[in-house]
ROPALO-123586 format. One line per 5 residues: their letters; for each residue x, y, z of C-alpha. Coordinates in Angstrom, 2 decimals. Each point is the difference from the previous one (the first is absolute). Layout:
N
a	X:Y:Z ~ ...
***
This chain:
660
masaa	-31.96:2.34:-3.70 ~ -1.99:-0.34:3.02 ~ 1.60:-2.56:2.59 ~ -2.23:-2.40:1.11 ~ -0.43:1.99:3.77
elfqg	-1.11:2.85:-1.77 ~ -2.56:-2.06:-2.27 ~ -0.99:-1.34:2.83 ~ -0.58:3.35:2.02 ~ -2.04:1.21:-2.80
afaaf	-2.29:-3.20:-0.30 ~ -0.40:0.16:3.82 ~ -1.45:3.68:-0.38 ~ -2.27:-1.28:-3.19 ~ -1.15:-3.02:2.28
qqgrl	-0.88:2.77:3.22 ~ -1.58:2.20:-2.23 ~ -2.21:-2.74:-1.21 ~ 1.38:0.19:-3.75 ~ -0.05:-3.86:-0.30
daaer	0.59:-0.60:-3.49 ~ 3.38:2.28:0.15 ~ 1.15:-1.24:2.97 ~ -0.40:-3.40:-1.33 ~ 1.75:0.42:-2.93
dfrkv	2.85:1.96:2.05 ~ -0.23:-3.20:2.40 ~ 1.07:-1.95:-3.04 ~ 3.01:1.67:-1.02 ~ 0.85:0.36:3.42
lrkdp	0.26:-3.94:0.00 ~ 1.56:-0.60:-3.66 ~ 2.81:2.01:1.87 ~ 0.11:-1.74:3.14 ~ -2.10:-2.83:-0.11
tnfaa	0.84:-1.06:3.72 ~ -1.42:3.16:1.37 ~ -2.62:-0.86:2.66 ~ -1.97:3.10:0.55 ~ -0.29:0.12:-3.78
lnila	-1.43:-3.88:-0.04 ~ -2.59:0.67:2.80 ~ -1.33:3.49:-1.19 ~ 0.05:-1.13:-3.73 ~ -2.70:-3.05:1.41
vilva	-2.05:2.67:1.93 ~ -0.82:2.05:-2.88 ~ -1.07:-3.15:-1.98 ~ -1.97:-1.01:2.59 ~ -1.41:3.54:0.23
lkrhp	-0.33:-0.06:-3.98 ~ -1.67:-3.95:0.62 ~ 2.36:-1.20:-1.82 ~ 0.91:-3.03:2.26 ~ 1.62:-2.58:-2.09
eaepy	2.70:2.45:-1.29 ~ 0.64:0.56:3.87 ~ 0.99:-3.42:1.49 ~ 3.19:-0.26:-1.73 ~ 1.66:3.25:1.63
lksal	-0.98:-1.10:3.22 ~ 1.46:-3.73:-0.68 ~ 3.05:2.16:-0.68 ~ -0.62:2.33:3.13 ~ -0.08:-3.17:1.69
rlntk	3.04:-1.42:-1.08 ~ 1.91:2.82:1.04 ~ -1.35:0.52:3.32 ~ -2.27:-2.58:2.07 ~ -0.71:2.52:3.06
sdatf	-1.95:2.25:-1.57 ~ -3.51:-0.56:1.49 ~ -1.19:3.03:-2.69 ~ 1.02:-2.60:-2.99 ~ -1.67:-2.59:1.76
ynygl	-3.07:2.15:0.36 ~ -0.16:1.48:-3.51 ~ 0.71:-3.91:-1.33 ~ -2.95:-0.87:1.90 ~ -2.40:2.73:-1.83
vlkal	1.20:-0.99:-2.75 ~ -0.83:-3.78:0.26 ~ -3.27:0.47:1.35 ~ -1.09:2.30:-2.79 ~ 1.24:-2.96:-2.11
grpde	-2.30:-2.48:1.52 ~ 2.67:-1.98:2.11 ~ -0.88:0.54:3.03 ~ 1.70:-2.83:1.65 ~ 3.62:1.36:-1.40
alqrf	-1.43:3.46:1.47 ~ -0.45:-1.26:3.65 ~ 3.48:-1.07:0.19 ~ 0.97:3.30:-1.45 ~ -1.99:2.00:2.33
sesla	1.23:-2.66:3.05 ~ 3.45:0.95:-0.84 ~ -0.59:3.85:0.17 ~ -1.82:-0.22:3.25 ~ 2.70:-2.13:0.79
lnpsh	2.49:3.03:-0.52 ~ -2.34:2.71:1.08 ~ -2.36:-1.25:2.05 ~ -1.48:3.68:0.94 ~ -0.96:0.82:-4.02
aeswn	-3.94:-0.34:0.31 ~ -0.58:-0.49:-3.55 ~ 2.26:-2.51:-0.18 ~ -2.88:-1.77:2.77 ~ -2.97:1.57:-1.88
nrgtv	1.12:-1.47:-3.18 ~ 1.43:-3.42:1.25 ~ -3.88:-0.12:1.17 ~ -1.33:0.76:-3.24 ~ 1.56:-2.69:-1.36
rnelr	-1.44:-2.48:2.93 ~ -3.02:1.07:-1.47 ~ 0.78:-1.09:-3.01 ~ 1.29:-3.51:0.82 ~ -3.37:-0.25:2.33
dyvaa	2.02:-0.17:3.62 ~ -2.20:2.66:1.60 ~ 0.74:-0.04:3.72 ~ 3.89:0.06:-1.24 ~ -1.09:3.28:-2.24
iadfd	-2.18:1.21:3.10 ~ 3.44:-0.11:2.45 ~ 2.04:1.67:-2.88 ~ -2.12:3.15:-0.45 ~ -0.46:-0.02:4.07
raial	3.98:0.48:-0.53 ~ -0.41:2.90:-1.67 ~ -2.64:1.54:1.18 ~ 2.23:0.05:3.50 ~ 2.51:1.67:-2.12
dprya	-1.83:2.50:-1.33 ~ -3.97:0.34:1.39 ~ -0.96:2.23:-2.41 ~ 0.91:-2.60:-3.17 ~ -3.83:0.12:-1.64
aaffn	1.31:-2.69:-2.53 ~ 1.00:-2.20:2.74 ~ -3.38:0.60:1.47 ~ -1.62:-0.71:-3.46 ~ 1.70:-3.34:-0.85
ksksl	-0.52:-1.44:3.28 ~ -3.75:0.43:-0.59 ~ 0.41:-1.78:-2.87 ~ 1.43:-2.90:1.97 ~ -2.51:0.38:2.43
aelkr	-2.67:-0.20:-2.66 ~ 1.15:-3.29:-1.55 ~ 0.30:-1.54:3.74 ~ -4.08:0.76:0.21 ~ 0.61:2.76:2.95
yeeal	-2.04:2.79:-1.86 ~ -0.20:2.03:2.87 ~ 3.26:0.09:0.54 ~ 0.55:0.53:-3.44 ~ -1.95:3.24:-0.24
aacdt	1.28:1.54:3.04 ~ 3.73:-0.66:-1.79 ~ -1.53:1.88:-2.74 ~ -1.47:2.52:1.78 ~ 2.98:0.91:1.61
alalq	2.16:0.23:-3.27 ~ -2.47:2.55:-1.39 ~ 0.07:1.73:3.53 ~ 3.85:0.43:-0.97 ~ -0.96:0.44:-3.40
pdlae	-3.53:0.81:-0.92 ~ 1.53:-0.07:-4.28 ~ 1.36:-2.99:-0.01 ~ -2.06:-1.88:-2.53 ~ 1.18:-3.77:0.80
awfgr	-1.29:0.26:3.41 ~ -3.80:0.82:-1.83 ~ 0.80:-2.90:-2.47 ~ 0.45:-1.91:3.66 ~ -3.18:1.18:1.39
gfifa	-1.82:-0.74:-2.80 ~ 1.44:-4.12:-0.44 ~ -0.67:-0.38:3.79 ~ -3.46:1.27:-0.59 ~ -0.19:-2.17:-2.71
qmrqp	1.41:-2.94:1.71 ~ -2.91:0.48:2.92 ~ -2.52:0.33:-2.45 ~ -0.93:3.75:0.30 ~ 0.01:0.80:-3.76
dssaq	-1.52:3.29:0.23 ~ 2.91:0.85:3.10 ~ 2.94:-1.27:-2.59 ~ -2.10:2.08:-3.00 ~ 1.11:3.20:1.83
afaqa	3.15:-0.81:1.36 ~ 0.75:-0.75:-3.83 ~ -1.44:3.48:-1.10 ~ 2.15:1.49:1.73 ~ 2.82:-1.48:-0.82
rrlnp	-0.72:0.11:-3.21 ~ 0.00:4.08:0.37 ~ 3.20:0.03:1.82 ~ 2.21:-2.37:-3.03 ~ -2.98:-1.35:-2.56
dlpll	3.46:-1.88:-1.15 ~ 0.13:-2.05:2.98 ~ 0.48:-3.71:-1.54 ~ -3.41:-2.12:0.30 ~ -1.86:2.92:1.53
kgsll	-2.29:0.91:-2.82 ~ -1.26:-3.85:-0.57 ~ 0.05:-0.49:3.86 ~ -2.44:3.12:0.22 ~ -2.11:-1.22:-2.93
hqqml	-0.56:-3.98:1.51 ~ -1.12:2.07:3.29 ~ -1.96:2.23:-1.16 ~ -1.80:-2.96:-2.37 ~ -0.51:-2.19:2.72
icdwn	-2.23:3.07:1.84 ~ -1.70:0.37:-3.96 ~ 1.40:3.67:0.17 ~ 0.27:0.49:-3.39 ~ 0.94:4.20:0.00
giaal	2.74:0.52:-2.11 ~ 0.78:-3.91:-0.25 ~ -0.10:0.48:-3.91 ~ 2.91:2.41:-0.22 ~ 1.62:-2.23:2.47
iaeie	0.11:-2.58:-2.37 ~ 1.16:1.68:-2.71 ~ 2.76:1.37:1.96 ~ 0.76:-3.32:0.93 ~ 0.29:-1.31:-3.72
adlaa	2.37:2.66:-1.20 ~ 2.23:-0.54:3.56 ~ -0.05:-3.92:-1.01 ~ 0.91:0.86:-3.88 ~ 2.43:2.57:1.18
gklaa	1.84:-3.23:1.99 ~ -1.23:1.59:4.08 ~ -1.26:-2.29:2.54 ~ -3.11:2.02:0.62 ~ -2.18:-3.20:0.90
epfgw	0.30:-3.54:1.58 ~ -1.03:-2.86:-2.15 ~ -3.70:-0.84:2.53 ~ -1.53:3.19:0.09 ~ 1.06:0.88:-4.06
qgvat	-2.13:-3.77:-0.95 ~ -2.88:1.91:1.03 ~ -0.31:2.78:-2.70 ~ 2.67:-1.41:-2.52 ~ -1.88:-0.56:-3.81
sersl	3.68:-1.73:-1.42 ~ 2.40:-2.49:0.63 ~ 2.32:2.22:-1.04 ~ -0.46:2.48:2.87 ~ -0.36:-2.48:2.35
qrcat	3.56:-1.69:-1.11 ~ 1.23:2.73:0.06 ~ -0.88:1.36:3.62 ~ 1.08:-3.37:1.20 ~ 3.16:-0.08:-1.58
lysaa	1.20:3.42:1.06 ~ -1.37:-1.03:3.38 ~ 1.62:-3.40:0.73 ~ 4.04:1.61:-1.20 ~ -0.46:2.82:2.84
rypan	-1.87:-1.87:2.84 ~ 0.68:-3.41:-0.95 ~ 3.26:-0.76:-2.17 ~ 1.78:-2.93:-0.76 ~ 2.51:-0.96:3.06
gsspa	2.21:-2.27:-1.37 ~ 2.07:-0.22:3.24 ~ -0.37:-4.05:-0.08 ~ -0.54:-2.72:-2.49 ~ -3.12:-1.74:-0.41
vaasv	-0.60:-3.08:1.44 ~ 0.11:-2.80:-2.12 ~ -2.91:-2.47:-0.76 ~ -0.84:-3.04:1.16 ~ 1.21:-3.31:-1.85
pgaki	-1.81:-1.80:-2.56 ~ -2.62:-2.18:1.35 ~ -0.70:1.68:3.78 ~ -3.11:1.87:0.83 ~ -0.33:3.39:-1.25
rvgyl	-0.11:2.42:2.96 ~ -1.88:2.84:-0.63 ~ -0.51:3.38:2.82 ~ -2.78:1.60:-0.32 ~ 0.99:3.49:1.73
sgefr	-3.00:2.33:0.77 ~ -0.88:2.57:3.00 ~ -3.15:-1.21:0.07 ~ -0.08:-3.36:1.16 ~ -3.87:0.56:1.81
eqats	-3.32:0.36:-1.12 ~ 1.22:2.73:-2.36 ~ -1.10:-0.39:-4.10 ~ 3.36:-1.35:-0.87 ~ -0.69:-3.12:2.27
lllvg	-3.26:-0.53:-0.43 ~ 0.57:-0.33:-3.70 ~ 3.03:-2.10:0.66 ~ -0.63:-2.08:2.64 ~ -1.43:-3.11:-1.92
vleqh	2.97:0.12:-2.37 ~ 2.08:-0.35:3.10 ~ -1.93:-3.35:1.33 ~ -0.14:-1.36:-3.50 ~ 3.79:0.08:-0.85
datqf	1.25:-3.55:-0.85 ~ 2.22:-0.59:3.20 ~ 1.46:-2.90:-2.12 ~ 1.64:2.83:-2.55 ~ 0.34:2.75:2.07
eivai	0.82:1.61:3.31 ~ -1.62:3.27:0.98 ~ 0.72:2.50:2.22 ~ -1.14:2.83:1.11 ~ 2.02:3.23:0.74
dngfd	-2.08:2.46:1.90 ~ 0.49:3.34:0.06 ~ -2.81:0.72:1.96 ~ -1.93:-1.38:2.97 ~ -2.54:-2.83:1.47
dgsei	-2.79:1.50:0.34 ~ -1.63:-3.51:1.65 ~ -2.78:-0.20:-3.20 ~ -0.63:-3.40:-1.04 ~ 1.25:1.06:-3.37
rrrie	3.36:0.62:1.92 ~ -0.55:-3.66:1.42 ~ -0.55:-1.53:-3.81 ~ 2.87:1.51:-1.19 ~ 1.90:-1.24:3.00
nsvrg	-0.91:-3.33:-0.38 ~ 0.67:0.02:-3.65 ~ 3.76:1.04:-0.29 ~ 3.26:-1.71:1.80 ~ 0.87:3.02:1.72
ivdia	-0.72:3.04:0.54 ~ 3.26:2.94:0.33 ~ -0.86:2.95:1.79 ~ 2.49:2.52:-2.11 ~ -2.21:2.94:1.37
glsdp	2.44:1.33:2.42 ~ 2.75:-0.68:-1.76 ~ 2.64:2.36:-1.70 ~ -0.17:-0.77:-4.09 ~ 3.64:-1.57:0.01
davaa	-1.75:-2.47:3.41 ~ -2.60:-0.60:-2.41 ~ 2.03:-1.53:-2.96 ~ 1.82:-1.99:2.62 ~ -2.85:-1.28:1.68
iraqr	-1.75:-0.27:-3.87 ~ 3.39:-2.10:-1.08 ~ -0.11:-1.95:2.91 ~ -3.10:-1.94:-0.97 ~ 1.62:-0.69:-3.88
idilv	-2.67:1.34:-1.97 ~ -0.09:-0.38:-3.71 ~ -2.74:2.24:-0.83 ~ -0.81:3.01:2.33 ~ -3.31:1.16:-0.68
nlngy	-0.81:4.00:0.35 ~ -3.62:0.18:1.06 ~ 0.10:3.78:0.77 ~ 2.45:1.75:-2.66 ~ -0.81:3.46:0.65
fgdgr	-3.50:-0.36:2.26 ~ -0.63:-0.60:3.73 ~ 3.20:-1.23:2.02 ~ 2.60:-1.33:-2.31 ~ 3.52:-0.56:0.14
tgvfa	1.19:1.47:-3.51 ~ 3.73:0.16:1.06 ~ 0.05:-3.27:1.36 ~ -0.26:-0.99:-3.92 ~ 2.17:2.80:-1.23
rraap	2.37:-2.25:1.95 ~ -0.91:-3.12:-2.02 ~ -0.80:-2.11:2.87 ~ -0.67:-2.68:-2.26 ~ 1.07:-1.14:-3.04
lqvny	-3.55:0.28:-1.88 ~ -2.27:3.20:1.02 ~ -3.81:-0.06:-1.22 ~ -2.25:3.60:0.30 ~ -3.36:-1.59:1.18
lgfpg	-3.57:1.02:0.65 ~ 0.49:2.69:2.09 ~ 0.89:2.63:-2.60 ~ -1.64:-0.17:-2.98 ~ 2.59:1.54:-2.20
tlgap	3.95:-0.21:-0.68 ~ 2.50:0.43:2.72 ~ 2.31:1.89:-2.13 ~ 2.92:-1.47:1.78 ~ 3.03:-2.69:-1.58
ymdyi	-0.49:-2.01:2.44 ~ -3.55:-1.35:0.07 ~ 0.62:-2.85:-2.79 ~ -4.27:-0.93:-0.59 ~ -3.34:1.78:-0.27
iadae	-2.64:-2.39:0.61 ~ -3.16:0.83:-2.38 ~ -2.10:-1.08:-2.52 ~ -0.37:1.07:-3.89 ~ -3.24:2.11:1.05
vvpae	2.16:2.32:3.00 ~ 2.94:-0.13:-2.32 ~ -0.41:-0.50:-3.28 ~ 2.85:-0.85:-2.39 ~ -0.05:3.52:-1.17
hrsfy	0.67:1.57:3.26 ~ 2.73:-2.01:1.29 ~ 3.14:2.01:-1.29 ~ -2.02:2.77:3.15 ~ 1.69:-2.74:2.55
aekvv	3.22:-0.25:1.63 ~ -0.68:-3.48:0.96 ~ -0.61:-3.22:-2.73 ~ -3.80:-0.85:0.20 ~ -1.49:-3.45:0.62
tlpnc	-2.99:-0.28:-1.56 ~ -2.83:-2.43:1.52 ~ -2.33:-1.78:-1.81 ~ -2.61:1.32:1.91 ~ -0.43:3.56:2.56
yqand	3.38:0.58:1.58 ~ -2.06:0.60:3.60 ~ 0.19:-2.25:2.70 ~ -3.47:-1.10:1.53 ~ -1.22:-2.35:3.14
dkkpi	-2.54:-2.25:-1.37 ~ -0.49:-0.38:3.49 ~ -0.96:4.32:1.44 ~ -3.19:-0.25:1.91 ~ -2.91:1.66:-0.27
gdrrf	-1.74:1.26:2.67 ~ -3.45:-1.78:0.81 ~ -1.68:2.95:1.47 ~ -2.83:1.24:-2.29 ~ 0.43:3.66:-0.58
treec	-3.16:2.12:-0.74 ~ -0.16:2.98:-2.14 ~ -0.93:2.15:3.29 ~ 2.42:-0.62:2.30 ~ 2.81:0.77:-2.58
glpah	-1.09:2.87:-0.55 ~ -1.58:-0.34:-3.34 ~ -3.42:0.25:-1.38 ~ -2.96:-2.96:0.07 ~ -0.11:0.67:-3.70
gfvfc	1.84:1.89:-2.91 ~ 3.39:-1.70:-1.92 ~ 3.27:0.28:2.17 ~ 3.10:0.41:-1.87 ~ 3.32:-0.01:2.46
cfnna	3.47:0.20:-0.35 ~ 2.43:-0.83:3.15 ~ 2.77:0.62:-1.28 ~ 2.32:2.43:2.26 ~ -0.43:3.48:-0.11
ykitp	2.87:1.21:-2.04 ~ -1.07:-2.01:-3.02 ~ -2.74:2.21:-0.41 ~ 0.69:2.64:-2.42 ~ -1.76:3.22:-1.75
dvfdr	-0.97:-2.15:-2.68 ~ -1.19:-2.74:1.35 ~ -2.36:1.74:2.52 ~ -1.30:2.50:-3.06 ~ -1.11:-3.34:-1.96
wmril	-1.48:-1.61:3.53 ~ -2.01:3.37:0.76 ~ -1.04:-0.34:-3.85 ~ -1.10:-3.64:0.33 ~ -2.03:0.91:3.08
aaveg	-2.04:2.46:-1.17 ~ -0.82:-1.95:-3.06 ~ -1.12:-2.74:2.50 ~ -2.51:1.29:1.30 ~ -0.03:-1.04:4.53
svlwl	3.02:-1.38:-0.65 ~ 2.62:-0.24:3.21 ~ 4.18:0.06:-0.56 ~ 1.20:-2.48:3.06 ~ 3.20:1.18:0.85
lddhv	3.02:-0.87:2.59 ~ 0.23:3.17:3.31 ~ 3.59:-0.27:-0.64 ~ 0.52:3.89:2.28 ~ -2.02:2.37:0.64
aavan	1.10:2.75:-1.73 ~ -0.18:-2.32:-3.18 ~ -3.76:-1.08:0.80 ~ -0.64:4.28:0.27 ~ 1.89:0.85:-3.11
lqrea	-1.99:-2.88:-2.06 ~ -3.21:1.50:1.14 ~ 0.45:3.29:-0.71 ~ 1.61:-1.22:-3.44 ~ -3.40:-1.70:-0.99
largv	-1.59:3.04:1.01 ~ 2.04:1.74:-2.04 ~ -0.83:-2.05:-2.75 ~ -3.97:0.59:0.67 ~ -0.42:-3.40:1.91
dagrl	-1.58:-0.63:3.38 ~ 3.09:-0.37:2.36 ~ -2.67:-2.19:1.65 ~ 0.59:-2.90:-2.91 ~ 3.16:-0.73:0.90
ifaar	0.05:-2.66:2.78 ~ 3.22:-1.00:2.08 ~ 0.99:-2.96:1.50 ~ 2.06:-0.14:2.91 ~ 2.75:-2.71:0.01
mppad	-0.82:-3.56:1.17 ~ 1.98:-3.29:0.62 ~ 0.52:-1.63:-3.42 ~ -2.70:-3.23:0.24 ~ -2.74:2.94:0.82
hlarh	1.18:2.64:-2.54 ~ -0.60:-3.05:-2.90 ~ -3.14:-0.54:1.40 ~ -1.56:3.16:-0.39 ~ 1.24:0.53:-3.60
rcadl	-3.58:-1.63:-0.38 ~ -1.74:2.92:0.41 ~ 1.55:1.91:-2.74 ~ -1.09:-1.01:-3.73 ~ 3.04:0.97:-2.19
fldtl	3.69:0.90:1.13 ~ 1.25:2.96:-2.03 ~ 4.12:-0.01:-0.59 ~ 2.35:2.83:-0.19 ~ 2.67:1.12:-2.16
pynah	2.65:0.55:-0.63 ~ 0.64:-2.01:3.12 ~ -2.38:-3.06:0.16 ~ -1.69:-1.58:2.74 ~ 2.46:-3.28:0.85
ttasd	-1.14:-1.94:2.79 ~ -2.97:1.90:0.23 ~ -0.95:-1.53:-2.87 ~ 0.61:-3.64:0.57 ~ -1.59:1.03:3.10
alwag	-3.66:1.05:-1.64 ~ 0.73:-2.37:-2.38 ~ 0.94:-3.08:2.44 ~ -3.35:1.34:1.83 ~ -2.02:-0.56:-3.18
lpllt	0.02:3.91:-0.98 ~ -0.05:0.89:-3.53 ~ 2.73:2.82:-0.88 ~ 0.43:2.38:-2.41 ~ 3.56:1.14:-1.51
crget	1.17:2.03:-2.73 ~ 3.42:-1.48:-0.78 ~ 2.84:2.48:0.46 ~ 3.41:0.45:-1.72 ~ 2.13:-1.21:3.06
fagrv	0.47:-3.40:2.03 ~ -2.22:1.86:2.79 ~ -2.51:1.00:-2.47 ~ -0.48:-3.36:-1.81 ~ -0.22:-2.05:3.37
aasll	-4.05:-0.53:0.09 ~ 0.20:-0.99:-3.60 ~ 2.40:-2.56:0.71 ~ -2.18:-1.44:2.73 ~ -3.66:0.39:-1.98
tnldl	1.72:-1.35:-3.46 ~ 0.82:-3.38:2.77 ~ -3.22:-0.53:1.01 ~ -1.69:0.48:-3.46 ~ -1.50:2.98:0.45
telia	2.07:2.42:-2.72 ~ -4.26:1.64:-0.51 ~ 0.96:1.86:3.44 ~ 3.33:1.47:-1.81 ~ -0.51:3.54:-1.78
ttpdd	2.58:1.26:-2.06 ~ -0.35:3.78:-0.33 ~ -1.12:2.04:3.72 ~ -3.16:1.49:-2.33 ~ -0.91:-4.29:-0.99
yerla	0.45:-0.27:4.28 ~ -2.15:3.03:0.88 ~ -2.26:-1.45:-2.95 ~ -0.33:-3.85:1.31 ~ -0.19:1.29:3.73
ielaa	-3.64:1.47:-1.06 ~ -1.14:-2.53:-2.14 ~ 0.97:-3.00:2.81 ~ -2.31:2.49:2.36 ~ -2.81:-0.20:-2.30
aperl	0.12:-3.71:-1.21 ~ -0.34:-1.68:3.21 ~ -0.66:-3.71:-1.91 ~ 3.45:0.49:-1.79 ~ 1.70:0.83:3.51
aeirq	-1.42:-3.03:0.95 ~ 1.17:-2.02:-2.43 ~ 3.51:1.04:0.72 ~ -0.29:-0.08:3.59 ~ -1.07:-3.92:-0.36
klaan	2.49:-0.40:-2.06 ~ 2.59:1.36:2.46 ~ -1.04:-2.34:2.17 ~ -0.07:-3.34:-2.44 ~ 3.86:1.36:-0.68
rltap	1.11:0.72:3.33 ~ 1.03:-3.29:0.97 ~ 0.35:-1.37:-3.10 ~ 2.45:2.58:-2.42 ~ 3.76:0.50:0.39
lfdtr	-0.16:3.31:2.69 ~ -0.94:-1.57:3.27 ~ 1.57:-3.44:-0.84 ~ 2.66:0.10:2.45 ~ 2.00:-3.38:-0.33
lftrq	-0.03:1.09:-3.84 ~ 1.63:3.01:0.43 ~ 2.45:-1.36:2.62 ~ 1.17:-2.37:-2.87 ~ 0.45:2.72:-2.34
ieaaf	1.96:1.82:1.92 ~ 2.05:-2.75:1.12 ~ 0.90:-0.41:-3.61 ~ 1.09:3.03:-0.24 ~ 2.36:-0.25:2.85
ramve	1.37:-2.84:-1.51 ~ 0.60:1.41:-3.58 ~ 1.75:2.82:1.83 ~ 2.30:-2.62:2.11 ~ 0.81:-2.09:-2.86
rrrig	1.28:3.21:-2.42 ~ 2.05:0.73:3.09 ~ 1.01:-3.30:0.46 ~ 1.45:0.00:-3.82 ~ 1.79:3.13:0.07
lgpap	-2.53:1.79:-1.35 ~ -1.50:3.35:1.54 ~ -3.51:1.13:0.07 ~ -1.96:0.24:-3.50 ~ -3.71:0.51:-0.28
iavte	-1.86:-3.75:1.48 ~ -3.82:-0.99:-1.37 ~ -1.45:-2.40:1.88 ~ -2.14:-1.84:-2.14 ~ -2.28:-2.37:1.83
***
């Protein structure tokens, strides 16, 4: 029988030759003979890391550290394991312990920097990457990781320079091409972003999130080449448990709640796993005001705040204390001033790491923390993963499940989340009696009387419009729009001028469908009040599917413009139907895409019928529930009270129905 030393030599030889299965088997034999073999414990852990079996590696590293607390390699390997297990606080400690023993190890500096990136401590991360680069000036991965930190700090030109250095050192580094795509996406240059993502895909098509990122950037510029095949690939990857897309971009094309749930669950587990490093704080005592924190990266002149500001102003100050948790910036707008005047205070967490942000939120003794971003915009999902408040609520910014166990509730209504769809939500569904969407009944509409001519529209003829972002325009929707234009002589379609490439691509797609590109009119962006005022120049808003108009739908309806929608199969595809239902305009809700297409043509040919609908909208706008901000605020407050009361009597989250 071979001795432990002989077994070790054979196992080590297999390890060096890359025969990891054989090496694992033989090192386990070594440890059965000699459980305190320090080298075998470490190498077996390294093998398990290479095989991505990180949970199995941890006990061997713990045993190794009990034998020797002076091994920088053991601390380093342990850091890798903890990082992979989604425990960045502990990983940071292990990498720091490794560096204390061996400060000349470039890989330890680089990996500690990546953990600091995860914790959103970007300035400290850059310092770590710089140390790694000083030790190894040709360390491409360190340059790439530094570019990620710089991009998060919105230092985009520096980020591109660091990424380019990484690619100069290693041109086939797919991650750096992915990083370039991310930076251009943040800079709102979707054409350059798509090109970078496409190059990354050529090098490594299985890179996590890559296919979905490429798809979303293509959709932003209406470049539909190859997207049907790409969508099919992503669907197959998600079904196989692969992290192929991030949830926000996927919402633009996904047609099933199951697919969206799968995407969100994979994403939250990979990027924002539950972090139980510190306990949840206790809720306030009975009789005290309920403290609600609204967390957003968009407390400025942006869609979420334009919807919510009236609710913040209407909250009952005798029953609730409202705090804004700000992950964005002050843009100096009137909306920002209204927010500041409506809350008890604004807590700025934009420059804080996740642990520090959690501490700042807990210092406010928040009962309910409302996540206004989800996976959209400048969110802070990592804060929610650390259970910053005893009750955590998904609302408004992301129309779907976050797929995360630490989100307790999602606020919805019976239209956007029917009872039979609740199983597709990780959160417990709170069903409001009217529309889930907050609206501001003080939203100003500009006094300027736009003429069609100054909007670039023909003086005569029917004007269809859609001011949705370009990524919501799918080839199927565009096909239907072009058939509608073809059927309605002299009509035009008024769209938002989202990007020069999107305009060119849509014009080209119109020509390919036999429609004069001049019948597409593109509207430049302008201040919200003026934008609402120019809606008067349109006759009918045509909605998109599978992702409806949301804020843009309520804008159109508030401005008095009828909107035609088609009820979809997902939350994002049923929002406009909810809005119209709560204005008693269900005649504008189509049940199938064919029905939608037919109704659009019929309404364009029936001016009296459309005029009656417009008059009904004008009559209902200030009397129906949709734009009754005070009523909505009382309803969401009832939901908050029900959440807190359940917790106070020791009950966990459960579906809640607000009845009045």
